[in-house]
C-alpha beads as a LAMMPS data file, in Angstrom:
LAMMPS data file: protein, C-alpha beads

485 atoms
484 bonds

1 atom types
1 bond types

-500.0 500.0 xlo xhi
-500.0 500.0 ylo yhi
-500.0 500.0 zlo zhi

Masses

1 110.0

Atoms # bond

1 1 1 388.562 -254.410 310.686
2 1 1 387.466 -257.519 308.981
3 1 1 391.093 -258.931 308.888
4 1 1 391.266 -258.398 312.690
5 1 1 388.007 -260.066 313.239
6 1 1 389.035 -263.200 311.244
7 1 1 392.611 -263.206 313.167
8 1 1 390.381 -263.519 316.583
9 1 1 388.921 -266.846 315.479
10 1 1 391.467 -269.405 316.526
11 1 1 391.971 -267.496 319.921
12 1 1 388.353 -267.765 320.879
13 1 1 388.282 -271.304 319.639
14 1 1 391.192 -272.070 322.012
15 1 1 389.147 -270.581 324.951
16 1 1 385.982 -271.973 324.589
17 1 1 385.540 -275.718 325.596
18 1 1 385.536 -278.075 322.755
19 1 1 381.733 -278.227 321.297
20 1 1 380.620 -275.227 323.327
21 1 1 378.864 -272.424 321.471
22 1 1 378.949 -268.867 321.650
23 1 1 376.256 -267.355 323.723
24 1 1 373.174 -266.899 321.720
25 1 1 370.700 -263.931 321.771
26 1 1 367.586 -264.271 323.533
27 1 1 364.722 -265.535 321.143
28 1 1 362.102 -263.226 320.201
29 1 1 358.500 -263.691 321.729
30 1 1 355.555 -264.424 319.494
31 1 1 352.507 -262.228 320.154
32 1 1 349.455 -262.136 318.263
33 1 1 347.204 -258.963 318.238
34 1 1 343.863 -258.096 316.988
35 1 1 342.214 -254.870 316.052
36 1 1 338.234 -254.596 315.816
37 1 1 335.868 -251.804 315.465
38 1 1 332.781 -253.181 316.983
39 1 1 330.427 -250.586 315.035
40 1 1 328.269 -248.173 317.493
41 1 1 325.279 -249.687 315.315
42 1 1 324.224 -246.480 313.342
43 1 1 325.192 -244.352 310.565
44 1 1 325.962 -241.029 312.620
45 1 1 326.264 -239.179 309.315
46 1 1 322.662 -240.111 308.523
47 1 1 321.316 -238.845 311.785
48 1 1 323.549 -235.585 311.634
49 1 1 321.623 -234.600 308.308
50 1 1 318.551 -234.408 310.246
51 1 1 319.823 -231.850 312.681
52 1 1 318.244 -229.451 313.835
53 1 1 315.427 -232.000 314.349
54 1 1 317.167 -233.631 317.249
55 1 1 314.338 -236.021 317.931
56 1 1 314.269 -237.150 314.444
57 1 1 318.056 -237.580 314.572
58 1 1 317.878 -239.363 317.642
59 1 1 315.235 -241.700 316.439
60 1 1 317.151 -242.400 313.039
61 1 1 320.201 -243.724 315.250
62 1 1 317.870 -245.489 317.444
63 1 1 316.156 -247.468 314.683
64 1 1 319.420 -248.534 313.425
65 1 1 320.793 -249.586 316.816
66 1 1 317.745 -251.931 317.025
67 1 1 318.004 -253.180 313.714
68 1 1 321.949 -254.015 314.020
69 1 1 321.167 -255.641 317.233
70 1 1 324.461 -255.835 319.019
71 1 1 323.335 -258.651 321.422
72 1 1 322.619 -260.982 318.142
73 1 1 325.806 -260.059 316.553
74 1 1 328.703 -260.016 319.871
75 1 1 328.847 -264.053 319.755
76 1 1 330.304 -263.843 316.086
77 1 1 332.855 -261.103 317.339
78 1 1 333.715 -263.244 320.273
79 1 1 334.220 -266.310 318.487
80 1 1 336.537 -264.519 316.184
81 1 1 338.725 -263.902 319.142
82 1 1 338.233 -267.398 320.384
83 1 1 339.614 -268.539 316.854
84 1 1 342.627 -266.307 316.686
85 1 1 343.337 -266.107 320.611
86 1 1 345.243 -262.886 320.283
87 1 1 346.987 -261.650 323.492
88 1 1 345.573 -258.169 323.133
89 1 1 342.533 -256.773 321.337
90 1 1 342.416 -253.105 320.356
91 1 1 338.684 -252.088 320.373
92 1 1 337.137 -248.957 318.628
93 1 1 333.481 -247.848 319.002
94 1 1 333.186 -249.410 322.315
95 1 1 329.628 -247.878 322.852
96 1 1 327.478 -247.538 325.821
97 1 1 323.777 -246.530 325.171
98 1 1 321.888 -245.028 327.955
99 1 1 318.279 -243.821 328.317
100 1 1 315.916 -242.110 330.823
101 1 1 312.051 -241.969 330.778
102 1 1 312.029 -238.447 332.197
103 1 1 314.159 -235.092 333.195
104 1 1 313.753 -236.286 336.745
105 1 1 315.172 -239.634 336.525
106 1 1 318.849 -241.075 336.096
107 1 1 319.777 -242.981 332.901
108 1 1 319.799 -246.553 332.681
109 1 1 322.457 -248.665 330.515
110 1 1 320.579 -250.385 327.689
111 1 1 323.583 -251.675 325.850
112 1 1 327.191 -251.818 326.969
113 1 1 329.181 -253.329 324.060
114 1 1 332.395 -253.636 326.017
115 1 1 330.939 -255.210 328.775
116 1 1 328.779 -257.779 326.276
117 1 1 331.704 -258.414 324.374
118 1 1 333.850 -259.435 327.356
119 1 1 331.101 -261.614 328.544
120 1 1 330.772 -263.280 325.225
121 1 1 334.636 -264.018 324.863
122 1 1 334.015 -265.978 328.149
123 1 1 331.187 -267.926 326.835
124 1 1 333.312 -268.580 323.690
125 1 1 335.874 -270.335 325.728
126 1 1 338.679 -267.615 325.493
127 1 1 337.826 -264.872 328.059
128 1 1 339.256 -261.327 328.020
129 1 1 339.311 -258.414 330.366
130 1 1 340.113 -254.912 330.049
131 1 1 343.663 -254.138 330.649
132 1 1 344.108 -252.362 333.836
133 1 1 346.872 -251.872 336.557
134 1 1 347.409 -249.334 339.515
135 1 1 343.748 -248.291 339.556
136 1 1 344.011 -247.062 335.731
137 1 1 341.938 -248.988 333.143
138 1 1 342.945 -248.842 329.414
139 1 1 339.400 -247.577 328.326
140 1 1 338.895 -244.131 326.706
141 1 1 335.433 -242.657 326.466
142 1 1 336.206 -240.540 323.481
143 1 1 332.780 -238.506 323.240
144 1 1 329.274 -238.335 324.611
145 1 1 325.848 -237.411 322.957
146 1 1 323.993 -237.270 325.955
147 1 1 320.274 -238.263 326.769
148 1 1 318.636 -235.016 326.904
149 1 1 314.766 -234.838 327.893
150 1 1 312.557 -233.344 325.373
151 1 1 315.380 -233.322 322.998
152 1 1 316.780 -237.029 322.326
153 1 1 313.292 -238.517 322.436
154 1 1 312.715 -241.958 320.844
155 1 1 309.933 -244.367 320.537
156 1 1 310.620 -248.522 321.134
157 1 1 307.930 -249.953 323.187
158 1 1 309.369 -253.520 323.055
159 1 1 312.558 -252.021 324.788
160 1 1 311.244 -249.436 327.066
161 1 1 308.015 -250.969 328.339
162 1 1 310.061 -253.627 330.271
163 1 1 312.588 -251.149 331.461
164 1 1 310.364 -247.898 332.067
165 1 1 306.597 -249.086 331.663
166 1 1 306.544 -246.291 328.636
167 1 1 306.844 -246.583 324.911
168 1 1 309.489 -243.684 324.768
169 1 1 312.425 -242.601 326.413
170 1 1 315.482 -239.978 325.860
171 1 1 318.600 -241.782 324.740
172 1 1 322.346 -240.896 324.119
173 1 1 325.631 -242.803 324.072
174 1 1 329.374 -242.702 324.658
175 1 1 331.816 -244.082 322.539
176 1 1 335.488 -244.772 322.816
177 1 1 338.460 -247.231 322.770
178 1 1 339.470 -249.887 324.867
179 1 1 342.521 -252.472 325.080
180 1 1 341.399 -256.111 326.220
181 1 1 344.043 -258.660 327.122
182 1 1 343.396 -262.432 327.189
183 1 1 342.447 -263.407 330.866
184 1 1 345.477 -265.258 331.553
185 1 1 347.486 -262.278 330.934
186 1 1 345.516 -259.931 333.125
187 1 1 348.182 -260.214 335.994
188 1 1 350.939 -259.231 333.114
189 1 1 349.627 -255.739 332.630
190 1 1 352.145 -253.207 334.400
191 1 1 350.474 -250.104 333.571
192 1 1 347.476 -248.612 331.778
193 1 1 345.866 -245.465 330.802
194 1 1 344.490 -242.968 328.209
195 1 1 345.563 -239.972 326.321
196 1 1 343.381 -237.423 324.803
197 1 1 344.085 -235.538 321.392
198 1 1 344.299 -231.876 321.408
199 1 1 342.332 -231.475 318.065
200 1 1 338.523 -232.134 318.489
201 1 1 335.922 -231.827 315.767
202 1 1 333.033 -229.542 316.374
203 1 1 329.702 -230.934 314.841
204 1 1 327.137 -229.021 316.832
205 1 1 328.995 -225.900 318.339
206 1 1 329.415 -226.507 322.132
207 1 1 326.787 -229.368 322.346
208 1 1 328.819 -231.827 320.323
209 1 1 332.426 -231.505 319.903
210 1 1 334.083 -235.081 318.924
211 1 1 336.930 -235.488 320.999
212 1 1 339.280 -238.781 320.159
213 1 1 342.145 -240.151 321.809
214 1 1 343.701 -243.525 322.444
215 1 1 344.058 -246.048 325.182
216 1 1 347.564 -247.760 326.012
217 1 1 348.846 -250.579 328.280
218 1 1 352.254 -252.002 329.164
219 1 1 352.097 -255.803 329.144
220 1 1 355.037 -258.268 330.122
221 1 1 355.054 -260.634 327.226
222 1 1 357.354 -263.531 328.269
223 1 1 359.205 -261.131 330.549
224 1 1 359.505 -258.143 327.930
225 1 1 357.271 -255.089 328.631
226 1 1 355.595 -254.003 325.455
227 1 1 353.315 -250.959 325.021
228 1 1 350.005 -251.677 323.287
229 1 1 348.039 -248.704 322.083
230 1 1 344.417 -248.480 320.496
231 1 1 343.094 -245.837 318.794
232 1 1 340.161 -244.105 316.579
233 1 1 340.941 -241.301 314.429
234 1 1 338.248 -238.719 313.305
235 1 1 336.517 -239.583 310.025
236 1 1 334.666 -236.182 309.424
237 1 1 336.951 -233.821 307.246
238 1 1 336.444 -230.287 305.753
239 1 1 337.160 -229.564 302.081
240 1 1 340.201 -227.261 301.774
241 1 1 341.675 -228.110 305.247
242 1 1 343.851 -230.634 306.786
243 1 1 341.673 -233.662 308.027
244 1 1 341.372 -233.978 311.873
245 1 1 342.744 -237.450 311.395
246 1 1 346.288 -236.462 309.943
247 1 1 346.469 -233.978 312.682
248 1 1 345.751 -236.618 315.343
249 1 1 348.123 -238.994 313.928
250 1 1 350.874 -236.446 314.191
251 1 1 349.970 -236.007 317.887
252 1 1 349.979 -239.809 318.349
253 1 1 353.452 -239.882 316.813
254 1 1 354.541 -237.084 319.011
255 1 1 353.103 -238.468 322.345
256 1 1 354.995 -242.021 321.531
257 1 1 358.046 -240.254 320.437
258 1 1 360.017 -240.992 323.703
259 1 1 359.037 -244.909 323.843
260 1 1 361.854 -246.851 323.593
261 1 1 360.295 -250.283 324.568
262 1 1 358.570 -252.547 321.822
263 1 1 355.736 -250.681 320.617
264 1 1 352.398 -251.879 318.711
265 1 1 349.789 -249.184 317.676
266 1 1 346.532 -250.563 316.288
267 1 1 343.165 -249.043 315.331
268 1 1 340.882 -247.401 312.881
269 1 1 342.870 -244.688 311.357
270 1 1 339.993 -243.320 308.908
271 1 1 342.988 -243.089 306.369
272 1 1 343.752 -245.290 303.118
273 1 1 347.057 -244.883 301.479
274 1 1 345.445 -243.106 298.495
275 1 1 344.063 -240.231 300.476
276 1 1 343.783 -237.308 299.840
277 1 1 342.268 -238.378 296.418
278 1 1 341.485 -236.539 293.333
279 1 1 337.686 -235.755 293.329
280 1 1 335.714 -238.593 291.341
281 1 1 335.817 -242.346 292.252
282 1 1 335.647 -241.760 296.146
283 1 1 332.682 -243.665 297.217
284 1 1 333.399 -243.864 300.855
285 1 1 333.696 -240.138 300.988
286 1 1 337.596 -240.101 301.978
287 1 1 339.513 -236.898 302.068
288 1 1 339.983 -235.301 298.772
289 1 1 342.635 -233.054 297.290
290 1 1 342.712 -229.325 297.604
291 1 1 345.228 -226.253 297.756
292 1 1 345.964 -227.361 301.295
293 1 1 345.891 -230.925 300.760
294 1 1 347.756 -231.972 297.487
295 1 1 346.571 -235.268 295.713
296 1 1 348.252 -238.153 297.105
297 1 1 351.351 -238.918 294.969
298 1 1 353.275 -241.692 297.064
299 1 1 354.051 -241.010 300.580
300 1 1 352.901 -237.566 301.290
301 1 1 352.076 -236.980 304.936
302 1 1 350.758 -233.577 304.832
303 1 1 347.137 -234.589 305.082
304 1 1 347.498 -238.435 305.495
305 1 1 347.293 -240.297 308.638
306 1 1 348.637 -243.328 307.035
307 1 1 351.820 -241.798 305.533
308 1 1 352.298 -239.830 308.762
309 1 1 352.658 -243.255 310.609
310 1 1 354.487 -244.900 307.847
311 1 1 357.295 -241.808 307.644
312 1 1 357.561 -241.672 311.467
313 1 1 359.244 -244.984 311.871
314 1 1 356.337 -247.221 312.153
315 1 1 355.659 -250.461 309.780
316 1 1 352.326 -251.478 308.695
317 1 1 351.913 -255.050 309.619
318 1 1 349.815 -255.767 306.778
319 1 1 348.493 -257.558 304.833
320 1 1 349.211 -255.168 301.898
321 1 1 347.158 -252.120 302.171
322 1 1 347.420 -251.385 298.432
323 1 1 345.806 -254.680 297.678
324 1 1 342.030 -254.053 296.977
325 1 1 341.463 -257.398 298.371
326 1 1 342.503 -256.169 301.779
327 1 1 340.318 -253.189 302.017
328 1 1 338.466 -253.173 305.433
329 1 1 335.557 -250.796 305.204
330 1 1 332.391 -250.575 302.969
331 1 1 329.446 -252.497 304.592
332 1 1 325.948 -251.163 304.802
333 1 1 325.012 -249.111 307.827
334 1 1 322.456 -252.131 308.503
335 1 1 325.267 -254.745 308.027
336 1 1 323.248 -256.555 305.478
337 1 1 326.295 -257.158 303.245
338 1 1 327.987 -254.489 300.995
339 1 1 326.399 -250.884 300.713
340 1 1 324.701 -251.076 297.566
341 1 1 325.580 -247.489 296.442
342 1 1 329.309 -248.324 297.147
343 1 1 329.342 -251.796 295.741
344 1 1 329.888 -251.117 291.959
345 1 1 332.987 -248.915 292.751
346 1 1 334.469 -251.777 295.008
347 1 1 334.052 -254.230 292.259
348 1 1 335.997 -251.774 289.836
349 1 1 338.600 -251.604 292.396
350 1 1 339.071 -255.261 292.597
351 1 1 337.340 -255.913 295.885
352 1 1 334.670 -258.939 295.554
353 1 1 333.142 -258.246 298.754
354 1 1 331.971 -254.607 298.678
355 1 1 334.813 -252.945 300.496
356 1 1 336.005 -249.773 299.186
357 1 1 338.661 -248.328 301.923
358 1 1 341.383 -249.587 304.063
359 1 1 341.156 -248.037 307.303
360 1 1 342.137 -250.326 309.900
361 1 1 345.763 -251.253 310.778
362 1 1 348.313 -252.681 313.106
363 1 1 351.696 -250.741 313.378
364 1 1 354.901 -251.878 315.036
365 1 1 358.076 -250.127 316.113
366 1 1 361.107 -250.462 318.037
367 1 1 362.236 -253.950 316.645
368 1 1 358.686 -255.373 316.484
369 1 1 358.196 -257.166 313.267
370 1 1 355.213 -259.129 311.712
371 1 1 355.509 -262.640 310.721
372 1 1 351.977 -262.762 309.368
373 1 1 348.870 -260.571 308.891
374 1 1 345.298 -261.396 307.933
375 1 1 341.767 -259.974 307.994
376 1 1 338.554 -261.324 309.619
377 1 1 335.119 -260.200 308.517
378 1 1 336.103 -258.690 305.366
379 1 1 334.359 -261.211 303.120
380 1 1 330.521 -261.701 302.663
381 1 1 328.515 -263.847 302.778
382 1 1 330.245 -266.546 304.807
383 1 1 328.281 -269.203 306.422
384 1 1 328.771 -269.291 309.965
385 1 1 330.153 -265.773 310.176
386 1 1 326.812 -263.901 309.896
387 1 1 323.813 -263.556 312.058
388 1 1 320.059 -263.402 311.090
389 1 1 318.842 -259.884 310.595
390 1 1 315.183 -259.469 310.122
391 1 1 314.088 -255.899 309.149
392 1 1 312.738 -255.238 305.777
393 1 1 315.523 -252.991 304.713
394 1 1 318.262 -255.517 305.787
395 1 1 316.368 -258.404 303.760
396 1 1 316.298 -256.251 300.830
397 1 1 320.014 -254.898 300.939
398 1 1 321.164 -258.445 301.448
399 1 1 319.140 -259.883 298.695
400 1 1 320.031 -257.106 296.142
401 1 1 323.925 -257.478 297.052
402 1 1 323.844 -261.206 296.777
403 1 1 322.493 -260.970 293.414
404 1 1 325.059 -258.433 292.534
405 1 1 327.801 -260.538 293.938
406 1 1 326.448 -263.750 292.463
407 1 1 328.235 -265.780 295.093
408 1 1 325.579 -268.676 295.232
409 1 1 325.921 -268.590 298.974
410 1 1 322.682 -268.108 301.045
411 1 1 322.491 -264.584 302.066
412 1 1 318.915 -263.654 302.712
413 1 1 319.085 -261.860 306.423
414 1 1 322.874 -262.601 306.496
415 1 1 324.228 -259.626 308.335
416 1 1 327.898 -259.066 309.280
417 1 1 329.121 -258.808 312.908
418 1 1 330.282 -255.237 312.272
419 1 1 330.653 -252.714 309.503
420 1 1 334.502 -253.089 309.415
421 1 1 336.880 -255.747 308.722
422 1 1 339.652 -256.536 311.594
423 1 1 343.153 -257.193 311.370
424 1 1 344.941 -260.080 313.087
425 1 1 348.844 -259.980 313.152
426 1 1 351.421 -262.327 314.546
427 1 1 354.337 -260.499 315.593
428 1 1 357.948 -261.031 316.789
429 1 1 358.867 -259.027 319.720
430 1 1 362.640 -258.703 320.455
431 1 1 363.515 -259.650 324.056
432 1 1 364.160 -256.508 326.170
433 1 1 363.970 -255.409 329.746
434 1 1 363.541 -251.807 328.920
435 1 1 360.459 -250.044 330.306
436 1 1 359.423 -246.577 329.653
437 1 1 357.566 -244.102 332.168
438 1 1 353.764 -244.229 331.829
439 1 1 352.087 -241.884 329.350
440 1 1 350.504 -238.792 330.933
441 1 1 347.183 -237.494 329.534
442 1 1 347.489 -233.536 329.358
443 1 1 344.126 -232.946 328.066
444 1 1 341.796 -230.685 329.571
445 1 1 338.061 -230.469 330.360
446 1 1 335.974 -228.863 327.584
447 1 1 334.275 -226.484 330.207
448 1 1 332.502 -224.742 327.343
449 1 1 330.598 -227.869 326.301
450 1 1 330.026 -228.971 329.951
451 1 1 328.372 -225.756 330.653
452 1 1 326.200 -225.567 327.627
453 1 1 324.934 -229.059 328.169
454 1 1 324.261 -228.052 331.826
455 1 1 322.473 -224.785 330.887
456 1 1 320.527 -226.940 328.204
457 1 1 319.465 -229.528 330.671
458 1 1 318.694 -226.978 333.335
459 1 1 316.307 -225.190 330.824
460 1 1 314.645 -228.314 329.957
461 1 1 314.091 -229.230 333.760
462 1 1 312.842 -225.820 334.289
463 1 1 310.487 -226.186 331.230
464 1 1 309.336 -229.467 332.333
465 1 1 308.783 -228.131 335.785
466 1 1 306.883 -225.428 334.412
467 1 1 304.515 -227.435 332.239
468 1 1 303.764 -229.648 335.176
469 1 1 302.834 -226.617 337.453
470 1 1 300.751 -225.051 334.775
471 1 1 298.787 -228.505 334.447
472 1 1 298.465 -228.630 338.106
473 1 1 296.902 -225.185 338.462
474 1 1 294.513 -225.935 335.325
475 1 1 293.545 -229.062 337.238
476 1 1 292.833 -227.197 340.325
477 1 1 290.775 -224.604 338.756
478 1 1 288.790 -227.178 336.994
479 1 1 288.196 -229.025 340.390
480 1 1 287.157 -225.798 342.134
481 1 1 284.791 -224.756 339.343
482 1 1 282.981 -228.417 339.911
483 1 1 282.823 -227.780 343.385
484 1 1 280.986 -224.468 343.364
485 1 1 277.339 -224.475 343.873

Bonds

1 1 1 2
2 1 2 3
3 1 3 4
4 1 4 5
5 1 5 6
6 1 6 7
7 1 7 8
8 1 8 9
9 1 9 10
10 1 10 11
11 1 11 12
12 1 12 13
13 1 13 14
14 1 14 15
15 1 15 16
16 1 16 17
17 1 17 18
18 1 18 19
19 1 19 20
20 1 20 21
21 1 21 22
22 1 22 23
23 1 23 24
24 1 24 25
25 1 25 26
26 1 26 27
27 1 27 28
28 1 28 29
29 1 29 30
30 1 30 31
31 1 31 32
32 1 32 33
33 1 33 34
34 1 34 35
35 1 35 36
36 1 36 37
37 1 37 38
38 1 38 39
39 1 39 40
40 1 40 41
41 1 41 42
42 1 42 43
43 1 43 44
44 1 44 45
45 1 45 46
46 1 46 47
47 1 47 48
48 1 48 49
49 1 49 50
50 1 50 51
51 1 51 52
52 1 52 53
53 1 53 54
54 1 54 55
55 1 55 56
56 1 56 57
57 1 57 58
58 1 58 59
59 1 59 60
60 1 60 61
61 1 61 62
62 1 62 63
63 1 63 64
64 1 64 65
65 1 65 66
66 1 66 67
67 1 67 68
68 1 68 69
69 1 69 70
70 1 70 71
71 1 71 72
72 1 72 73
73 1 73 74
74 1 74 75
75 1 75 76
76 1 76 77
77 1 77 78
78 1 78 79
79 1 79 80
80 1 80 81
81 1 81 82
82 1 82 83
83 1 83 84
84 1 84 85
85 1 85 86
86 1 86 87
87 1 87 88
88 1 88 89
89 1 89 90
90 1 90 91
91 1 91 92
92 1 92 93
93 1 93 94
94 1 94 95
95 1 95 96
96 1 96 97
97 1 97 98
98 1 98 99
99 1 99 100
100 1 100 101
101 1 101 102
102 1 102 103
103 1 103 104
104 1 104 105
105 1 105 106
106 1 106 107
107 1 107 108
108 1 108 109
109 1 109 110
110 1 110 111
111 1 111 112
112 1 112 113
113 1 113 114
114 1 114 115
115 1 115 116
116 1 116 117
117 1 117 118
118 1 118 119
119 1 119 120
120 1 120 121
121 1 121 122
122 1 122 123
123 1 123 124
124 1 124 125
125 1 125 126
126 1 126 127
127 1 127 128
128 1 128 129
129 1 129 130
130 1 130 131
131 1 131 132
132 1 132 133
133 1 133 134
134 1 134 135
135 1 135 136
136 1 136 137
137 1 137 138
138 1 138 139
139 1 139 140
140 1 140 141
141 1 141 142
142 1 142 143
143 1 143 144
144 1 144 145
145 1 145 146
146 1 146 147
147 1 147 148
148 1 148 149
149 1 149 150
150 1 150 151
151 1 151 152
152 1 152 153
153 1 153 154
154 1 154 155
155 1 155 156
156 1 156 157
157 1 157 158
158 1 158 159
159 1 159 160
160 1 160 161
161 1 161 162
162 1 162 163
163 1 163 164
164 1 164 165
165 1 165 166
166 1 166 167
167 1 167 168
168 1 168 169
169 1 169 170
170 1 170 171
171 1 171 172
172 1 172 173
173 1 173 174
174 1 174 175
175 1 175 176
176 1 176 177
177 1 177 178
178 1 178 179
179 1 179 180
180 1 180 181
181 1 181 182
182 1 182 183
183 1 183 184
184 1 184 185
185 1 185 186
186 1 186 187
187 1 187 188
188 1 188 189
189 1 189 190
190 1 190 191
191 1 191 192
192 1 192 193
193 1 193 194
194 1 194 195
195 1 195 196
196 1 196 197
197 1 197 198
198 1 198 199
199 1 199 200
200 1 200 201
201 1 201 202
202 1 202 203
203 1 203 204
204 1 204 205
205 1 205 206
206 1 206 207
207 1 207 208
208 1 208 209
209 1 209 210
210 1 210 211
211 1 211 212
212 1 212 213
213 1 213 214
214 1 214 215
215 1 215 216
216 1 216 217
217 1 217 218
218 1 218 219
219 1 219 220
220 1 220 221
221 1 221 222
222 1 222 223
223 1 223 224
224 1 224 225
225 1 225 226
226 1 226 227
227 1 227 228
228 1 228 229
229 1 229 230
230 1 230 231
231 1 231 232
232 1 232 233
233 1 233 234
234 1 234 235
235 1 235 236
236 1 236 237
237 1 237 238
238 1 238 239
239 1 239 240
240 1 240 241
241 1 241 242
242 1 242 243
243 1 243 244
244 1 244 245
245 1 245 246
246 1 246 247
247 1 247 248
248 1 248 249
249 1 249 250
250 1 250 251
251 1 251 252
252 1 252 253
253 1 253 254
254 1 254 255
255 1 255 256
256 1 256 257
257 1 257 258
258 1 258 259
259 1 259 260
260 1 260 261
261 1 261 262
262 1 262 263
263 1 263 264
264 1 264 265
265 1 265 266
266 1 266 267
267 1 267 268
268 1 268 269
269 1 269 270
270 1 270 271
271 1 271 272
272 1 272 273
273 1 273 274
274 1 274 275
275 1 275 276
276 1 276 277
277 1 277 278
278 1 278 279
279 1 279 280
280 1 280 281
281 1 281 282
282 1 282 283
283 1 283 284
284 1 284 285
285 1 285 286
286 1 286 287
287 1 287 288
288 1 288 289
289 1 289 290
290 1 290 291
291 1 291 292
292 1 292 293
293 1 293 294
294 1 294 295
295 1 295 296
296 1 296 297
297 1 297 298
298 1 298 299
299 1 299 300
300 1 300 301
301 1 301 302
302 1 302 303
303 1 303 304
304 1 304 305
305 1 305 306
306 1 306 307
307 1 307 308
308 1 308 309
309 1 309 310
310 1 310 311
311 1 311 312
312 1 312 313
313 1 313 314
314 1 314 315
315 1 315 316
316 1 316 317
317 1 317 318
318 1 318 319
319 1 319 320
320 1 320 321
321 1 321 322
322 1 322 323
323 1 323 324
324 1 324 325
325 1 325 326
326 1 326 327
327 1 327 328
328 1 328 329
329 1 329 330
330 1 330 331
331 1 331 332
332 1 332 333
333 1 333 334
334 1 334 335
335 1 335 336
336 1 336 337
337 1 337 338
338 1 338 339
339 1 339 340
340 1 340 341
341 1 341 342
342 1 342 343
343 1 343 344
344 1 344 345
345 1 345 346
346 1 346 347
347 1 347 348
348 1 348 349
349 1 349 350
350 1 350 351
351 1 351 352
352 1 352 353
353 1 353 354
354 1 354 355
355 1 355 356
356 1 356 357
357 1 357 358
358 1 358 359
359 1 359 360
360 1 360 361
361 1 361 362
362 1 362 363
363 1 363 364
364 1 364 365
365 1 365 366
366 1 366 367
367 1 367 368
368 1 368 369
369 1 369 370
370 1 370 371
371 1 371 372
372 1 372 373
373 1 373 374
374 1 374 375
375 1 375 376
376 1 376 377
377 1 377 378
378 1 378 379
379 1 379 380
380 1 380 381
381 1 381 382
382 1 382 383
383 1 383 384
384 1 384 385
385 1 385 386
386 1 386 387
387 1 387 388
388 1 388 389
389 1 389 390
390 1 390 391
391 1 391 392
392 1 392 393
393 1 393 394
394 1 394 395
395 1 395 396
396 1 396 397
397 1 397 398
398 1 398 399
399 1 399 400
400 1 400 401
401 1 401 402
402 1 402 403
403 1 403 404
404 1 404 405
405 1 405 406
406 1 406 407
407 1 407 408
408 1 408 409
409 1 409 410
410 1 410 411
411 1 411 412
412 1 412 413
413 1 413 414
414 1 414 415
415 1 415 416
416 1 416 417
417 1 417 418
418 1 418 419
419 1 419 420
420 1 420 421
421 1 421 422
422 1 422 423
423 1 423 424
424 1 424 425
425 1 425 426
426 1 426 427
427 1 427 428
428 1 428 429
429 1 429 430
430 1 430 431
431 1 431 432
432 1 432 433
433 1 433 434
434 1 434 435
435 1 435 436
436 1 436 437
437 1 437 438
438 1 438 439
439 1 439 440
440 1 440 441
441 1 441 442
442 1 442 443
443 1 443 444
444 1 444 445
445 1 445 446
446 1 446 447
447 1 447 448
448 1 448 449
449 1 449 450
450 1 450 451
451 1 451 452
452 1 452 453
453 1 453 454
454 1 454 455
455 1 455 456
456 1 456 457
457 1 457 458
458 1 458 459
459 1 459 460
460 1 460 461
461 1 461 462
462 1 462 463
463 1 463 464
464 1 464 465
465 1 465 466
466 1 466 467
467 1 467 468
468 1 468 469
469 1 469 470
470 1 470 471
471 1 471 472
472 1 472 473
473 1 473 474
474 1 474 475
475 1 475 476
476 1 476 477
477 1 477 478
478 1 478 479
479 1 479 480
480 1 480 481
481 1 481 482
482 1 482 483
483 1 483 484
484 1 484 485
């Protein structure tokens, strides 16, 4: 075959005009993407430890959300986007906090992280919008802890007096994933949607069933349709069983198995290449080995979301996930630098900024290759990349962390914009006209949970009505007693 090929060269040369070149293959399209976990603003694990005292759990969440003030930190996240100018941003923990002053009134949105982030990008000079097409938007509300009167009561006069004229309210949140595209690409979105994973994680039976999924969008990049996906896999795992994140990664792989067009998947996978780990030095509480989940020995995908992706034809865009300097999680829940309990382990691992685990990735497939990748928000403290937090707990953590790190950089009150580092990847996308059918979300409604919440809310409403009725009867009896001669 080689001899025949070489023999054809003189013939081809005679046919082509003098100086003409053979047709060139279409050049790749350069695309920059970013994955960023916005952080819902509180350590849910801390709140869950307070259950069944739901009011204490709600207050714990709200106090942390107030301290990690999204309004103060969102300009930093927007500036990161303005500096990198990615075509697409995969957002996780896109959170909306809603409150109501009573059982008889509707909820009011107090914080909407997605809306605030998009508005901040416009102020930073590089505006982004949610990817949408055909009436569908790439925004997936993964799960909700609803505002339940008499149950999720929190006190915050500074916030609630202007809104409701009261010191207290009942609050809850919805958290999810979203895909944002640079505003100049809004008209290039061909299709968008969401998909829900089949496996959920029950925290409080029926009432709190954590559902995850992903948002996706097909975007024409210089004429080439590219499918972008963002997801947030489950962090909660149980000893002796396969982590939900690993099962969800397999569902993600299966759901995208038929995609032939260039494909980019990004997000918070809650999976480090070292997982499952042998019990011991595991400061981040990542999945540990058991009979069901053998300790990670290389590329075992049995209980690993990371290795499920890597063994299914996806390439980690980088930077090198095995390099401890590229870890992306380990900050304190209050964002005041590294978590002090995890910091010594981070330093032993070789991460100088307190990060202990690599959880955030950009994955590519179908000919997409990474030309470079870097992290944002993984170092602390960095002048100009922090906001001024003010609570005593934040100041104490930041000061202690600065002494431990001995950076010499002013750090008192220096808080990070989120508890994760983000990944920015420059990609080369092969020219193609292929376009696959839209993804179909086959998930169903958890009617058991819907009914349980409805019943609980109904009981609360009846209880409130009963209490009010009892008070009215008592008041009438008192008034009647006063009127008697």
